C-alpha positions in Angstrom: -26.5 14.9 5.1 -28.2 14.4 8.3 -27.8 11.3 10.4 -31.2 10.2 9.3 -29.9 9.8 5.7 -27.6 7.0 7.0 -30.5 5.1 8.9 -30.2 1.4 7.8 -32.9 0.2 5.4 -35.7 -2.2 6.7 -34.8 -5.7 6.4 -36.8 -9.0 7.3 -36.4 -9.6 10.9 -34.7 -13.0 10.3 -32.0 -11.3 8.2 -31.1 -8.2 10.5 -27.7 -9.8 11.2 -26.8 -8.8 7.5 -26.1 -5.3 8.7 -23.5 -6.5 11.1 -21.8 -8.7 8.5 -21.9 -6.1 5.8 -20.3 -3.4 7.9 -17.5 -5.7 9.1 -14.7 -5.6 6.3 -13.7 -8.9 7.5 -15.6 -10.1 4.3 -12.7 -8.4 2.3 -10.3 -11.4 3.5 -12.7 -13.9 5.0 -14.6 -15.4 2.2 -17.2 -17.4 4.0 -19.9 -14.9 3.4 -19.3 -14.4 -0.3 -22.1 -16.8 -1.3 -24.5 -14.7 0.8 -23.6 -11.5 -1.0 -23.6 -13.3 -4.4 -27.1 -14.7 -3.6 -28.5 -11.2 -2.8 -27.0 -9.7 -6.1 -24.3 -11.6 -8.0 -23.6 -8.8 -10.5 -23.1 -6.2 -8.0 -21.0 -8.4 -5.7 -18.9 -9.6 -8.6 -18.4 -6.1 -9.9 -17.8 -4.2 -6.7 -16.8 -6.6 -4.0 -18.7 -4.2 -1.7 -21.2 -6.2 0.7 -22.5 -2.9 2.0 -23.5 -1.8 -1.4 -25.1 -5.2 -2.3 -27.2 -5.0 0.9 -28.3 -1.4 0.0 -29.0 -2.3 -3.7 -31.0 -5.4 -3.4 -34.7 -5.2 -3.7 -37.1 -5.7 -0.9 -38.7 -8.5 -2.8 -35.4 -10.4 -3.1 -34.8 -10.0 0.5 -38.4 -11.4 1.3 -37.7 -14.2 -0.9 -34.3 -15.1 0.7 -35.9 -14.9 4.1 -38.2 -17.5 3.1 -35.5 -20.0 1.6 -34.3 -22.5 3.7 -31.1 -23.0 2.1 -30.2 -19.4 2.2 -31.3 -19.1 5.8 -29.1 -22.1 6.6 -26.0 -20.4 5.1 -26.8 -17.2 6.7 -27.3 -18.5 10.3 -24.0 -20.4 9.8 -22.2 -17.2 9.0 -23.8 -15.3 11.9 -22.7 -18.1 14.4 -19.2 -18.0 12.8 -18.9 -14.3 13.2 -20.0 -14.4 16.7 -17.5 -17.1 17.3 -14.7 -15.1 15.7 -15.6 -12.2 17.9 -15.6 -14.2 21.2 -12.6 -16.6 20.4 -9.3 -16.6 22.1 -6.4 -14.9 20.3 -2.6 -14.8 20.2 -2.9 -11.6 22.3 -5.4 -12.5 24.7 -3.5 -15.7 25.5 0.0 -14.2 25.4 -0.1 -10.8 26.6 -3.9 -10.0 27.8 -4.2 -6.4 29.0 -0.5 -5.6 28.7 -1.3 -2.7 26.3 -4.0 -1.2 28.3 -6.8 0.2 26.1 -4.4 -0.4 23.0 -2.6 1.4 20.4 -3.7 4.5 18.3 -2.5 4.1 14.9 -2.4 7.1 12.6 -1.9 7.0 8.7 -3.0 9.3 5.7 -4.2 6.3 3.8 -5.6 2.9 4.3 -6.0 0.2 1.7 -8.5 -2.4 3.1 -10.5 -3.0 0.0 -11.1 -1.8 -3.5 -14.6 -0.8 -2.2 -13.2 1.6 0.2 -10.7 3.6 -1.9 -8.9 5.5 0.6 -5.3 4.7 -0.5 -2.8 5.2 -3.3 -0.2 2.6 -3.0 1.9 0.7 -0.7 2.0 2.8 2.5 -1.9 2.4 2.4 -1.9 -1.1 1.7 0.7 -1.8 4.5 -1.7 0.0 6.9 -4.8 -2.0 5.7 -2.8 -5.3 6.1 -1.5 -4.2 9.6 -5.1 -3.8 10.8 -6.3 -6.9 9.3 -3.4 -8.9 11.0 -3.9 -7.1 14.4 -7.5 -8.2 14.2 -6.7 -11.9 13.6 -4.2 -11.7 16.4 -6.5 -9.9 18.7 -4.1 -6.7 19.2 -6.1 -3.8 20.3 -5.6 -1.2 17.7 -7.8 1.8 17.0 -6.9 3.5 13.7 -7.5 7.0 12.6 -7.5 8.2 9.1 -9.4 10.5 6.7 -12.5 9.7 4.6 -11.7 11.3 1.3 -14.6 12.4 -1.0 -12.6 11.6 -4.0 -9.8 9.5 -2.8 -6.8 8.9 -5.1 -7.4 9.4 -8.8 -8.8 6.7 -11.2 -7.0 6.1 -14.3 -7.6 5.6 -18.0 -5.3 5.8 -20.9 -6.0 7.7 -24.0 -5.5 6.3 -27.6 -2.2 8.0 -27.5 -1.0 6.4 -24.4 -1.4 9.3 -22.1 -2.7 8.8 -18.6 -5.9 10.4 -17.9 -7.0 11.2 -14.3 -10.5 11.0 -13.0 -11.9 11.8 -9.6 -15.3 10.1 -9.1 -17.1 11.1 -5.8 -17.0 8.5 -3.0 -20.8 8.6 -1.7 -20.4 7.5 2.1 -23.8 6.0 2.0 -22.4 3.5 -0.5 -19.2 2.8 1.4 -18.7 0.2 4.1 -18.7 2.7 6.8 -21.1 4.1 9.2 -21.6 7.4 11.2 -19.7 7.2 14.4 -22.4 7.7 17.2 -21.9 8.9 20.8 -23.7 7.3 23.7 -26.8 9.5 23.0 -26.9 8.1 19.6 -25.7 11.4 18.0 -23.4 11.7 15.2 -19.9 12.5 16.6 -18.4 15.7 15.4 -14.8 17.1 16.1 -13.8 20.7 15.8 -10.4 21.9 14.9 -9.6 25.7 15.0 -8.6 27.3 11.7 -7.8 31.1 11.0 -11.0 33.0 11.7 -13.3 30.0 11.9 -13.8 26.6 13.4 -13.6 23.6 11.0 -16.2 20.9 11.9 -15.4 17.2 11.2 -17.6 14.5 10.9 -16.6 11.1 12.3 -17.1 7.5 10.7 -16.3 4.1 11.7 -15.2 1.2 9.6 -15.1 -2.0 11.3 -12.1 -4.1 10.5 -12.7 -7.5 12.3 -11.8 -6.9 15.9 -10.2 -3.4 15.1 -11.8 0.0 14.4 -10.7 2.4 11.6 -12.1 5.9 12.6 -12.3 8.3 9.9 -12.7 12.1 9.6 -14.2 14.2 6.9 -14.7 18.1 6.5 -17.6 17.8 4.1 -20.0 19.2 6.7 -22.6 21.5 5.2 -21.9 24.0 8.0 -18.3 24.5 6.9 -17.3 27.1 4.3 -16.9 25.7 0.7 -13.2 25.5 0.7 -13.0 23.7 4.1 -15.4 21.1 2.8 -13.0 20.4 0.3 -10.2 19.7 2.7 -10.6 15.9 2.5 -11.6 16.0 -1.2 -8.5 14.2 -2.5 -5.5 12.1 -1.3 -2.1 13.5 -1.6 -2.9 17.0 -3.1 -0.1 18.9 -4.7 -1.1 22.0 -2.8 1.1 22.6 0.2 -1.6 24.7 1.9 -4.3 22.0 1.4 -1.8 19.3 2.5 -1.2 21.2 5.9 -4.9 21.4 6.3 -5.3 17.8 5.8 -2.5 17.1 8.4 -4.1 19.4 10.9 -7.5 17.3 10.4 -5.7 14.2 10.7 -3.3 14.8 13.6 -5.2 17.3 15.6 -8.6 16.1 14.8 -7.7 12.6 15.1 -6.4 12.9 18.6 -9.4 15.0 19.7 -11.7 12.3 18.3 -10.2 9.8 20.4 -10.4 12.1 23.6 -14.0 12.9 22.7 -14.7 9.2 22.6 -13.1 8.7 26.0 -10.5 6.6 24.5 -7.1 6.3 26.3 -4.7 4.5 24.2 -1.4 3.6 25.9 0.8 4.0 22.8 0.6 6.2 19.6 2.1 4.7 16.5 2.5 7.0 13.5 2.8 5.5 10.0 4.8 8.1 8.4 5.3 11.9 9.5 2.1 13.2 7.9 0.5 12.6 11.2 3.1 14.3 13.4 0.7 16.9 14.9 -1.3 14.1 16.6 1.6 13.7 19.0 1.7 17.5 19.8 -2.1 17.3 20.4 -1.5 14.1 22.7 1.1 16.2 24.7 -1.5 19.1 25.1 -4.2 16.5 26.2 -1.9 15.1 28.9 -0.8 18.6 29.9 -4.3 19.9 30.4 -5.1 16.7 32.4 -2.2 17.0 34.6 -2.2 20.8 34.8 1.6 20.6 33.7 3.8 22.5 31.3 4.5 21.3 27.6 7.9 20.1 27.9 7.0 17.8 31.0 4.0 16.7 29.0 6.3 15.9 26.0 8.7 14.1 28.3 5.9 12.0 29.7 4.3 11.1 26.4 7.1 10.6 24.0 8.2 7.2 25.5 5.1 5.7 24.2 5.1 7.4 20.8 6.4 5.2 17.9 7.2 6.7 14.5 7.7 4.5 11.3 9.0 5.9 8.3 8.9 4.5 4.8 10.8 7.2 3.1 14.1 6.5 1.4 15.1 10.1 0.4 15.0 13.2 2.7 13.2 15.1 0.0 10.2 12.9 0.4 9.4 14.3 3.8 6.7 17.2 4.1 8.0 20.7 4.7 5.9 23.7 5.5 7.0 27.4 5.6 6.8 29.6 8.6 4.2 31.9 7.1 1.8 29.1 6.4 2.5 27.6 9.8 1.6 30.9 11.5 -1.5 31.5 9.4 -2.9 28.0 10.1 -1.4 26.9 13.6 -1.7 30.2 15.5 -5.3 29.5 16.4 -4.6 26.2 17.5 -1.8 27.3 19.7 -3.4 30.3 21.2 -3.2 30.4 24.9 -0.4 27.6 24.9 3.3 28.1 25.9 4.1 26.3 22.5 4.1 28.8 19.8 5.1 28.4 16.1 8.6 29.3 16.8 9.0 26.6 19.5 7.2 24.2 17.0 9.8 25.1 14.4 12.6 24.4 16.9 11.1 20.9 17.3 10.9 20.3 13.6 13.3 22.6 11.6 16.4 21.4 9.8 18.1 24.6 11.1 17.2 23.9 14.7 19.8 21.1 15.0 21.7 20.5 11.6 22.8 24.1 11.0 23.4 27.5 12.7 21.9 29.2 9.8 18.3 30.7 10.4 17.5 31.3 6.8 14.0 30.3 6.0 13.8 27.3 8.4 10.9 25.1 7.4 9.0 22.7 9.5 9.9 19.0 8.7 7.1 16.9 9.8 9.2 13.7 9.9 11.7 15.6 12.3 8.8 16.8 14.3 7.5 13.3 14.6 10.9 12.1 15.5 11.4 14.7 18.4 8.1 13.6 19.7 8.7 9.9 19.9 10.5 7.6 22.1 11.4 5.1 19.2 11.5 5.2 15.4 12.0 2.6 12.7 12.6 1.8 9.0 10.8 -1.1 7.2 13.6 -3.3 6.1 17.0 -4.0 7.2 18.6 -2.0 4.3 16.1 0.7 4.9 17.4 1.1 8.6 20.6 2.0 7.3 18.9 4.5 4.7 16.9 5.9 7.8 20.0 6.3 9.7 21.8 8.4 6.9 18.7 10.4 6.3 18.3 11.5 10.0 22.0 11.7 10.8 22.1 15.5 10.0 19.7 15.9 12.8 21.9 14.3 15.4 24.9 16.7 15.1 28.3 15.0 15.5 26.7 11.5 15.6 27.9 8.9 13.3 25.0 7.6 11.2 25.6 3.9 12.7 24.8 5.4 16.1 21.5 6.8 15.1 19.0 4.6 17.1 16.7 3.8 14.0 15.2 0.2 14.5 13.6 -1.7 11.7 10.7 -3.9 11.3 10.5 -5.5 7.9 7.1 -5.0 6.5 4.7 -8.1 5.9 1.4 -8.6 4.0 -1.9 -10.0 5.3 -1.7 -13.4 3.6 -5.4 -14.3 3.8 -6.1 -11.0 1.8 -3.8 -12.2 -1.1 -4.2 -16.0 -1.4 -6.1 -17.5 -4.3 -8.8 -20.1 -3.9 -6.4 -22.6 -5.4 -3.5 -21.7 -3.1 -5.9 -21.5 -0.1 -7.1 -25.2 -0.7 -3.4 -26.3 -1.0 -2.3 -24.5 2.3 -5.3 -25.7 4.0 -4.5 -29.3 3.0 -0.8 -28.8 4.1 -1.2 -26.7 7.4 -4.8 -26.6 8.6 -7.5 -24.1 8.4 -6.3 -21.6 11.0 -2.6 -21.4 10.0 -2.5 -17.6 9.3 -3.9 -16.6 12.8 -1.2 -18.8 14.6 2.0 -17.2 15.6 4.1 -18.8 12.9 7.7 -17.8 12.5 8.2 -20.1 9.5 5.9 -21.7 7.2 4.8 -25.4 7.5 6.6 -27.7 4.9 4.2 -28.9 2.3 5.6 -32.5 2.2 2.3 -34.1 1.7 1.5 -32.0 -1.5 2.5 -33.6 -4.7 4.4 -31.8 -7.6 1.3 -32.5 -9.7 -0.9 -30.8 -7.2 1.3 -27.7 -7.1 1.6 -27.5 -10.7 -2.2 -27.9 -11.2 -2.6 -25.0 -8.6 -0.4 -22.8 -10.9 -2.1 -23.8 -14.2 -5.5 -23.0 -12.7 -4.3 -19.7 -11.2 -2.9 -18.7 -14.7 -6.0 -19.8 -16.6 -8.0 -17.7 -14.3 -5.7 -14.6 -14.8 -5.9 -14.9 -18.5 -9.7 -14.9 -18.3 -9.6 -12.0 -15.9 -7.3 -10.1 -18.3 -9.5 -10.6 -21.2 -12.5 -9.3 -19.2 -10.5 -6.2 -18.1 -9.3 -5.5 -21.7 -12.8 -5.7 -22.9 -13.8 -3.3 -20.3 -11.1 -1.0 -21.6 -13.0 -0.8 -24.9 -10.3 -3.0 -26.9 -12.3 -3.1 -29.9 -12.5 0.8 -30.2 -8.6 1.3 -30.3 -7.9 2.5 -33.8 -5.3 0.6 -35.7 -5.1 -2.3 -33.5 -5.5 -6.0 -34.1 -8.9 -6.9 -32.3 -7.8 -10.4 -31.0 -4.5 -9.1 -29.5 -6.1 -5.9 -28.1 -8.9 -8.0 -26.4 -6.3 -10.3 -24.9 -7.3 -13.2 -27.1 -3.6 -14.2 -27.9 -2.8 -14.5 -24.2 -2.1 -18.2 -23.3 -2.6 -19.8 -20.2 0.3 -22.2 -20.7 2.9 -19.3 -21.4 5.3 -18.0 -18.8 3.7 -14.8 -17.4 5.7 -12.1 -16.0 3.9 -9.3 -13.8 5.0 -5.7 -13.1 2.6 -3.6 -11.1 3.3 -0.6 -9.0 3.6 3.1 -8.9 5.3 4.2 -12.1 8.0 6.7 -11.0 11.4 6.9 -12.3 13.3 5.3 -9.5 11.3 2.1 -9.6 12.7 1.8 -13.2 9.5 0.3 -14.7 11.2 1.0 -18.2 14.2 -1.2 -17.4 13.2 -3.8 -19.8 12.5 -1.4 -22.4 16.0 0.0 -22.2 17.0 -3.0 -24.8 13.9 -3.4 -27.0 15.6 -5.7 -29.4 16.5 -8.2 -26.6 13.1 -8.0 -25.3 11.6 -8.6 -28.7 13.7 -11.8 -29.1 12.2 -13.0 -25.9 8.5 -12.2 -26.6 8.8 -13.6 -30.3 10.3 -17.0 -29.3 8.1 -19.8 -30.4 9.4 -22.6 -28.4 9.8 -20.7 -25.0 7.3 -17.8 -25.3 6.6 -15.1 -22.5 3.9 -12.8 -21.9 3.8 -9.5 -19.8 1.2 -8.1 -17.7 1.7 -4.3 -16.6 -0.3 -2.1 -14.2 0.2 1.0 -12.3 -0.5 4.7 -11.9 1.9 7.7 -12.3 1.3 10.6 -9.8 -0.6 13.3 -11.7 2.3 15.5 -11.2 5.0 13.0 -12.2 5.8 13.8 -15.9 8.4 11.2 -16.2 6.3 8.3 -14.8 3.6 9.3 -17.2 6.1 9.2 -20.0 7.1 5.5 -19.1 3.3 4.5 -19.0 3.2 6.0 -22.7 6.4 4.1 -23.8 5.0 1.0 -22.6 1.8 1.4 -24.3 3.5 2.5 -27.7 5.7 -0.6 -27.4 2.6 -3.0 -26.5 0.9 -1.7 -29.8 3.7 -2.8 -32.2 2.6 -5.5 -34.5 5.2 -7.8 -33.5 4.4 -7.4 -29.8 0.7 -6.9 -29.6 -1.2 -9.4 -27.5 2.0 -10.4 -25.6 2.3 -7.2 -23.6 -0.9 -5.9 -22.0 -1.4 -3.0 -19.8 -4.3 -3.0 -17.4 -5.8 0.4 -16.5 -6.8 1.7 -13.3 -4.6 -0.3 -11.0 -6.2 -0.7 -7.6 -6.3 -3.7 -4.8 -8.7 -5.6 -7.0 -6.4 -5.7 -10.0 -3.5 -6.4 -7.8 -5.2 -9.2 -6.3 -5.8 -11.0 -9.6 -2.2 -10.3 -10.9 -0.3 -11.6 -7.8 -2.5 -14.7 -7.9 -2.0 -15.5 -11.5 1.6 -14.6 -12.5 4.4 -17.0 -12.5 7.2 -14.3 -12.0 6.9 -11.0 -10.4 9.5 -8.4 -11.5 10.8 -5.5 -9.3 13.7 -3.4 -10.3 14.0 -0.2 -8.4 17.3 1.8 -7.9 19.2 0.4 -5.0 18.8 1.5 -2.1 15.5 3.4 -2.8 13.2 0.7 -2.2 12.0 0.9 1.4 10.6 -2.5 1.4 8.7 -3.4 -1.7 5.9 -5.6 -0.3 4.3 -6.1 -3.7 6.6 -9.2 -4.2 5.7 -10.6 -0.9 1.9 -11.1 -2.2 2.9 -13.7 -4.8 4.6 -16.0 -2.3 1.4 -17.7 -1.0 0.4 -18.2 -4.6 3.5 -20.0 -5.6 4.7 -17.1 -7.8 8.5 -16.5 -7.8 10.4 -13.2 -7.5 13.0 -11.8 -9.9 13.8 -8.5 -8.1 16.4 -6.0 -7.3 18.5 -6.9 -4.1 16.8 -4.3 -2.0 14.3 -3.8 0.7 12.9 -7.1 1.9 14.3 -9.1 -1.0 17.7 -8.5 0.4 16.9 -10.4 3.4 14.9 -13.2 1.9 16.8 -14.0 -1.1 18.9 -17.2 -1.8 19.3 -19.1 -5.1 16.7 -21.6 -3.9 13.8 -19.2 -3.7 14.1 -16.9 -6.7 16.4 -14.5 -8.6 18.1 -11.4 -7.5 19.8 -8.5 -9.5 23.0 -7.6 -8.3 22.9 -10.1 -5.2 24.9 -8.9 -2.3 24.8 -5.2 -3.1 25.2 -3.2 0.2 24.0 0.2 1.2 27.4 1.3 2.3 29.0 0.7 -1.2 26.4 2.6 -3.1 25.5 5.4 -0.6 28.1 7.8 -2.1 27.5 6.6 -5.8 25.2 8.1 -8.5 21.9 6.3 -8.4 21.9 5.9 -12.2 25.3 4.3 -12.4 24.0 0.8 -12.3 21.0 1.2 -14.7 22.8 -0.5 -17.7 24.3 -3.2 -15.8 21.3 -3.9 -13.9 19.4 -4.1 -17.4 21.9 -6.6 -18.6 21.8 -8.7 -15.5 17.9 -8.7 -15.6 18.1 -9.9 -19.3 20.6 -12.6 -18.4 18.6 -14.1 -15.6 15.6 -14.2 -17.8 17.4 -15.8 -20.9 19.7 -18.2 -19.0 17.6 -19.1 -15.8 14.0 -18.0 -15.6 12.6 -18.8 -18.9 14.8 -22.2 -19.5 13.7 -23.1 -15.9 9.9 -22.8 -16.5 10.1 -24.8 -19.8 12.4 -27.5 -18.7 9.7 -30.3 -18.2 10.0 -34.0 -17.7 8.0 -36.7 -19.5 4.9 -35.8 -17.7 5.1 -32.2 -18.6 6.1 -31.2 -15.0 9.0 -28.7 -14.6 10.4 -30.3 -11.4 13.1 -27.9 -10.8 10.8 -24.9 -10.9 8.6 -26.6 -8.5 11.4 -27.2 -6.2 12.1 -23.5 -6.2 8.4 -22.8 -5.7 8.3 -25.1 -2.6 11.3 -23.3 -1.1 9.8 -19.9 -1.6 6.3 -21.0 -0.2 7.8 -22.9 2.7 10.5 -20.5 3.8 9.2 -17.1 3.0 5.5 -17.0 3.2 5.0 -16.9 7.0 8.2 -15.0 7.6 7.0 -12.1 5.4 3.5 -12.0 6.7 1.7 -9.3 8.4 1.2 -11.8 11.2 4.9 -11.9 12.0 5.1 -8.0 11.5 2.5 -7.2 14.0 3.8 -9.6 16.6 7.3 -8.1 16.1 5.7 -4.7 16.7 3.9 -6.0 19.9 6.9 -7.9 21.3 9.9 -5.5 20.4 8.2 -2.2 20.5 4.8 -1.8 22.1 5.2 -3.9 25.2 8.7 -2.4 26.1 7.5 1.0 25.4 4.4 0.5 27.4 6.6 -0.7 30.3 8.8 2.3 30.0 5.9 4.8 29.7 4.3 3.4 32.9 7.3 4.8 34.7 6.9 8.4 33.1 4.4 9.7 35.5 3.9 13.3 36.3 6.4 13.4 39.0 9.1 11.3 37.4 8.8 13.2 34.2 9.1 16.4 35.9 12.2 15.4 37.8 13.6 13.9 34.6 13.2 17.1 32.9 14.6 19.1 35.6 17.7 16.7 35.8 18.5 17.2 32.1 18.0 21.0 32.2 20.7 20.9 34.9 22.9 18.7 32.7 22.3 21.0 29.8 23.7 23.9 31.6 26.9 21.9 32.6 27.6 20.5 29.3 29.3 23.2 27.6 31.9 23.3 30.2 32.7 19.5 29.8 36.4 19.0 28.4 39.1 16.5 27.9 42.5 17.3 29.7 44.7 14.6 28.3 44.6 11.5 26.1 47.4 8.9 26.3 48.0 5.5 25.2 50.5 2.6 26.1 51.1 -0.9 24.5 50.1 -4.1 26.2 50.5 -7.6 25.4 47.1 -7.9 23.9 46.8 -4.6 22.4 46.6 -0.9 23.6 45.5 0.8 26.7 44.1 4.2 26.5 43.5 6.8 29.2 41.7 10.0 29.1 41.2 12.7 31.8 37.6 14.2 31.6 36.5 17.3 33.4 32.8 16.7 34.3 32.0 20.1 36.0 30.0 18.5 38.8 27.7 16.1 36.7 26.9 13.0 38.2 29.4 10.6 36.6 26.6 7.9 36.7 24.8 10.1 34.1 28.1 10.1 31.7 29.6 7.4 29.3 33.0 7.8 28.0 33.8 5.7 25.0 36.6 5.0 22.8 35.6 4.9 19.0 37.3 3.6 15.9 35.5 3.5 12.5 35.8 0.4 10.2 39.1 0.1 8.3 41.5 -2.4 7.0 42.5 -2.9 10.7 39.2 -4.2 12.0 35.3 -3.4 12.3 34.0 -0.4 13.7 34.5 -0.4 17.6 32.9 1.5 20.3 34.6 0.5 23.7 33.3 1.6 27.1 35.9 3.4 29.1 35.7 2.8 32.9 36.4 5.2 35.7 39.9 4.4 37.3 40.2 7.4 39.7 39.4 10.9 40.6 42.3 13.5 40.3 43.4 14.5 43.6 44.0 17.9 42.4 40.4 18.4 40.9 37.1 17.9 42.4 35.4 17.0 39.0 38.2 15.4 36.8 38.3 11.8 36.3 40.6 9.3 34.5 38.9 6.8 32.2 40.8 3.8 30.9 40.2 0.9 28.4 42.0 -1.6 26.5 41.4 -2.2 22.8 43.2 -4.1 19.9 46.1 -2.2 18.4 45.6 0.2 15.6 47.7 3.1 14.1 47.8 6.5 15.7 44.7 8.5 15.3 42.3 5.6 14.7 40.8 5.8 18.3 39.0 8.9 19.5 37.2 9.4 22.9 34.0 10.8 23.2 31.4 11.7 26.1 27.7 11.2 25.8 24.8 10.8 28.1 24.3 7.5 29.8 20.6 6.7 31.2 18.7 3.7 31.1 15.5 5.6 31.3 16.0 7.3 28.0 16.4 6.0 24.4 19.7 7.7 23.6 20.7 9.8 21.7 17.1 10.2 20.3 15.8 11.7 23.7 19.2 13.5 24.3 21.8 13.9 21.5 24.4 15.7 23.7 27.9 14.3 22.6 31.5 15.7 23.0 34.6 14.4 21.0 38.1 15.0 21.6 39.3 17.5 18.9 
């Protein structure tokens, strides 16, 4: 399509501002303009929640009619003024750290979940990225995000009469999506070129406005490309490794080239998962070209301002590419560079650091991102330990506890997930601007009565039941053979019944079938007359995940049993719109993954603002948030250390039993334990505690500020010192250290008792290395004699008979012989160690 195809339609002059409002996805969480879009076309707005589609579908006559309507004009002018006020308003960032991040952060991710009207996401990673952008906009943090505009996106789901998942891939017509062509200063459509084998692939650039932030999107569906290349950005998470590599080239290489072509100079680059790792190579190339330097100097200069966030809980979840595929696709890009495919493999191959074997090394994109970054992090406290364990093999001879993985627990963009009823409650309690303030903890709702809170929940549940009935009707409930009409259409759902919700990706490790592992016990709960429950399920299995599909089939079969039908419903085609309705209306959110495979599990955070309670595995964020006052935990207190060596299936049956025990003995009785006024006071006490203590603490507002304060600002400060000269000098210094390192050795290691413990002395030969660049430490692992200890040893003297041998000493608490071991490592405050230099030597 030409640029002319995207020329905006003609509007009455007095309504021209609708273009700006419709193309700013702020309407996906700020609902001030809802009535404007409903006035244009209520049916399309209520069905699609796509303001841009509404604006492009409404008739000219209707626009002229509204332009002459004083009431509509008043609402329109008020929203235009409010939008301008929002753009110009001071923010947390402008007040607290104005300009400290320069032109800002380039944020790369394979998927973005901003709205169901922009289907560029599959699940939690994309929703997290979308919530990150929205919160960055609220706080004024300068973020420019880069992603792909998929022609089909992730699949759409339907369920057959046999309970089988069916996948459909409808076309995303860009003219109907809330995006616009990205234009250069001359008004031309921006295009980027990425070299492929024997040809160049042309990429079209688009922009989605996300409040104060921009999401820049690339797609390969340019008519000048070959047919196969036009399909590179056809679908999200293809199972074909060749196409996956092509997509990661487009995102990483094309994404950074797009920023450069636009004249953007972000001060930092933040990768959300390893799919985007090639962006860091392209960034180094860009720096290298500008400074006329070599690649290793460029890598040294840029890596201190590269941040890599991983959400992966198992090493097999990282993308791997074979050398033949890499040589085919990356050779044209690397032509003329000192970095070739072999050097690239050395930066990102398991065998490059973890093993001396050279059999079929593959490029691990997460390891490549790691070796190009100055810091990296997991997404919860437990996931930090998981991340340390996953990456430990790539830090030879370093204990997992010393791997410098940080963590920032994920958060959700609260204004995107609150219901109208809860929004009214929070506004009364905390003020209209509450989520844009830098809250560490929520405000207590002392002025909100139990009756008001319970009425909020009743209204939310009633609205959910009405929504479920509409959805079930759209799933053609009347056409399902052999089913009860009323039950299939949701007419047996009750807005006064305890409602449990489970909605997420259906895959085995998330154990969506945990309740089905004791069907008789579940049936007893569902058949209770006096304390009934109802369950709402939704979720997709990856098209290649047979086990996930089988679990969906099992739930569908169970829900169609005559004694169950109408009490368990499965909502097809899970997306952001479905999620929003479920998390607003359910009373209890279920989450039961195998510990410790849940990196964070943000779905449960979304119910907090709405007064829903969590019954979740003690994993991810819930392991940090849980206490008995705010919800229920399966196997509370479980630690990563005690489970890391066990079979991940060992606890399935005991976790199942504990889940049922909690439902039978605490959750269900608590919901139905009401006073003479019909109010469940104890339940509401738990609701208040959950809302007060957790909502703000697990918000994206907190998460983004944490990234700014703990990562972006310190990294920018460190990066400012990595000039061309200092980077070159740093590289030369460490190349010299690398030549000396093999000759370092321990000469003797002795101990003596003192009144307070033991004194250890060790002789260390440094081969002429500056002792200021060396740290000698005494290490003891955790045991019955005490916690893990890493004690710094200090230089006591230079041996008179050697120019480079020093005696180091330290005093530590007493332990049996063999518990303490000395080691030598690099010491340098200019580096993040051992990430930027993993050299280490232990006494054998």
